[in-house]
C-alpha positions as CSV (number, residue, x, y, z in Angstrom):
1,M,105.3,35.8,45.1
2,Q,107.7,35.8,42.2
3,G,105.0,37.3,40.0
4,D,105.6,40.7,41.7
5,E,109.2,41.1,40.5
6,P,108.5,42.1,36.8
7,T,105.7,44.4,37.9
8,S,107.9,46.0,40.4
9,R,110.7,46.5,37.8
10,A,108.1,47.9,35.3
11,E,106.8,50.3,38.0
12,Q,110.4,51.4,38.8
13,T,111.1,52.1,35.1
14,E,107.8,54.0,34.8
15,A,108.5,56.1,37.9
16,A,112.0,56.9,36.6
17,E,110.6,58.0,33.2
18,R,108.0,60.1,35.0
19,E,110.7,61.8,37.1
20,A,112.8,62.4,34.0
21,A,109.8,64.0,32.2
22,K,109.1,66.1,35.3
23,Q,112.7,67.3,35.3
24,R,112.6,68.2,31.6
25,L,109.3,70.1,32.2
26,L,110.8,72.0,35.1
27,A,113.9,72.9,33.2
28,Q,111.8,74.1,30.2
29,A,109.6,76.2,32.5
30,E,112.7,77.7,34.2
31,A,114.2,78.6,30.8
32,D,110.9,80.2,29.7
33,R,110.4,82.1,33.0
34,V,110.2,85.9,32.8
35,P,111.7,87.7,35.8
36,V,109.1,89.7,37.9
37,E,111.1,92.9,37.2
38,D,110.4,92.5,33.5
39,T,106.7,91.9,33.9
40,T,106.2,95.0,36.1
41,R,107.7,97.2,33.4
42,A,105.6,95.8,30.6
43,V,103.0,98.6,30.7
44,P,104.4,102.2,30.9
45,D,102.9,104.4,33.5
46,R,101.9,107.1,30.9
47,R,99.7,104.5,29.0
48,W,97.4,103.8,31.9
49,R,97.4,107.4,33.1
50,R,96.2,108.4,29.7
51,D,93.1,106.1,30.2
52,Q,92.5,107.7,33.6
53,R,91.8,111.2,32.2
């Protein structure tokens, strides 16, 4: 089964490229992430209280 060797090598390369792309996406997502503390302060209390009246 010598025909499997090139396919196997191509699959390994493809898997490595997918993993590298995944790592880049995760790094970008982490860089863009907004801490929860910032999102909870996004709307001041007085703004939604005004709408409650």
